[in-house]
N, C-alpha and C positions, 0 to 999 in steps of 0.2 A: 407473429410478434409477441413477447411477453406481455401481460398487462402493464407492468412496470415501464416498457418502452412507450406505451402510450401516454404515460405520464410526462415523460420527458419529452415528447412530441408536441403535446398540446401545450406545454409550459413554453415553447418556442414558437407558437403560431403568431402571425401578425396582430399586433394590438397588445401583446404582453410587453410589460416593462422590463428591461434589462439593465439594471444599474451599473456603472462602472466598476463599483466595489462588491464583491459577492457578500452582503451583508445578510445573514440569516434571518434577520428580524424582518428586513425590507423584502428581499426577494424570494425567501423561502429556499434557497440555494445556498450551500455550504461549502467551502473549499476545503478538502481533506489533504492538500499537498503541500509539501513545504517548498520554499522557493529554492532554486538552484543559484549557489554563489560560492564564495571562497570559504564559507562557513559550513556547507553542505556535507553530512556525514557520510562518509564511504567506507566500505570494509576496510580495515587497516592495511591489507595488502594491495587493494585496488587503486587506480589511478584516480586522483582527485578532480572535481572539476575545474576547468581552466577557461577563461574568456579573454579572448585578445581582441582588441579595436584593430581593425583592418583599415577604416576610414571613418571618421567622425569631423564633419567640417564643411564649409562651403567651398565650392570651386571659383574659378575665376569670373563666375558670371553671377556669382551670389545664391546659388542653388545648394540647397542642403543635401547631404548624403550622409549615410551612416550605415556601417556592416561590421560584423564582427565574426571571428573564427571561435568555434569551442571545441574542447576535447575532454572526454571523461570516460571511465569505466562504465558498463551497461549497468552495473550494481551498486547504486548509491543514491541518497536522496530517496525521494518518495518514487518506488520504481517498482515495476512488475517483473517477477520470476516467471520465466516460460518453463512449461514441463521439462524441455529438453536440457534444462539447466542441472537436473539431477537423475536423468533416465534416458537411455537411447530410444530412437524410434518414435518419439511422441512429439508434440507439437512446438514449434519454435514460435517467436512472438508473432511473426506476421501470418502465422497459420491459425491462430486463435479465432474463432468465429466471433463476430461482432456480438451476437446475442448472448455469448457467455460473458461478456464484459459488462453487462447491464442486469443488475438483479435487485431484490428487495432484501434490504440490510437487516441483519442480526447482529447487535452488539452485545457481546458476553463479557461482562464486567467483572475482572479478577483483581482490581486494585488493592483491595485488602490484603489479599494472599500474597501479592508481589511486595506489598510495603514491608510484610514480615519476612519473606525470603526473595532476595532479589534475583536468584536463579529460578524462581519458580515455573514450573511447567504446566500449562493447562491440561486438566486432567478430565476423564470422561463424566464424573461427579459435577464439576462445574457446567458442561454441557447440559447435563440432564437438569440440573437446577434452575437454568436458564428456561429450559423448556417447560418444566413445572410451573413457573412463573408467567411465561409468555408464550405457551404454547408450543408445538412441534415445529423444528426447523424445517420449512417446506423445501423441496428440490429446486434447485435453480438459485438459492439464497446466496448471498455475499455474506459471509461470517466474518465479523471483525472483532477481534480480541483486544478489549481496553485494558491495558496493564498499568497505566499512568506514567509510564516511562517518557511518554511523549514531552511530559513537562520539562524534562531536562534538555531538549534537543534545543540547540546544537552543541551542547556542552559535552564534549567526546568523554571526558573522564568520567562524567556521571552518567551518561547515556549508554557507553559501551562499558564502561568499568577501567577503562585504560584510554590514553590518549597516545600512545606510543604507535608510530606510523611504521609500516612495515612487518609488524607482529601480531599475528592473530592468536596470541594466547594471553591468559590473565583477563580475559572479557567477562563480565558478569551482568546480564540482564535476562528478563523472562522470555519464554518461549512457548511452543506447542508440544506436549508430549506425544509419544508415538500411537499410544492408545487412543488418544483423542483425536488425533489426525485421522486414525482408521474408523473412528465412529463419525467423524465429520464427512468421509468418504461415503460411508454407508447411508448418509443423510442425502447424498448426490448434491451436495453444493457446486455452485459454478465456480466461486472465486473464495480464498481465505485470506487475510491480511490482519496487521497489527501494528501496534505503534512502537515497535522497536527495529532494530537493524537486521533482524532475521527471524524465519520462522521457527527456528531451532534456538535453544537458549545459549547463552554465551559461552559456557563451558564445553558445548556439544564438539565431540570431534567425528561422529559418524552422520551427523546430519539426517536422522532418521525421519523427522516430520518432513523435510524437503522430499526425501526420496518416497514416502507414502503418496504425497499430494503428486509428485511428477509423474508416477507410475499411472496414477488415474486421470492424467491429463487435467488436472485441478491448477491453474495458475495461483501463484502467491503475490501479494502486495506488501511491500515493507516500508517502513518508516512513514506511516499513515498519520498526518495531522489531524488535530481538532476531534479525535474520536470522543472525548468528553463532553462535546457538544451534541452529539447523536443520540436519540432516542433509542431504547433498546430494540423497538420494532417500529415499523410503520415508515422508515425512509427508503428511497430509492437511490442506489449506488451507482455510478457510472466510472468505471476505470478504463481510459484509454491511453494504451502505451504509444510510443513513437513506433511505428509500423517497419521494424527492421527485418528484412528476410535473413532467415537463419539464425537471428538473435536470440541468446540465452535469456536475456533480459532487456528491459528498456525504460528510460525515464517516463514517468506516469503521471497523466493529470487525473488525478480523482476528485470527484464532485459528489455531493449528496442533495438529493431534491427532498427537502422535508416534508413530512405530513402536515 
């Protein structure tokens, strides 16, 4: 078991307080997940989130019962991209080992670059600058790229660069460059994620970063919330997707245990 997994286990032992709200000040746990509702950001060509009430009410004996149906694309809101999304013969969602979904967090802050250039691509020099300040990225790390675009969620026009449904062109938001993706793969990270709608930037047509990570069996997590509240190092991140057999992606509950 990874050392970080022990942190999670011990934090849930009997006697530990688990408050109803995940308040990082009170609990040391931070929710990195956007809620799923009618405002959830989905890729413009993907089916949005729909929640339909099946039954909400009392029966003839005064007993309460509530149930809903929901439907949506695999790829929307805070979700995990399985490697099979952009490469053949690699892992689908249910095939990803649990140990790969838990790891020490590294937050690479490129907000300044993205404020100057909305289509900015994470570059190798950004990764090396982070390592110069905080030490080498360790194997098994969860690398999260902080672009600052999470502040625009769920305003599709500002977050994606366009609020036109059904057309995935004219999009503008930051992402990860191919060379940076290859460097992170060399670091043998377990997961990569960021606070935008795609690992690749908005104008991408070849999705090079997706392909680099997929070919190395590295899952990606998109639309991550609250990254600005995480320290650059020291937190432990858990990214648990719905266990869909054959899934190319899945809604994902992402949390961080703070140092």
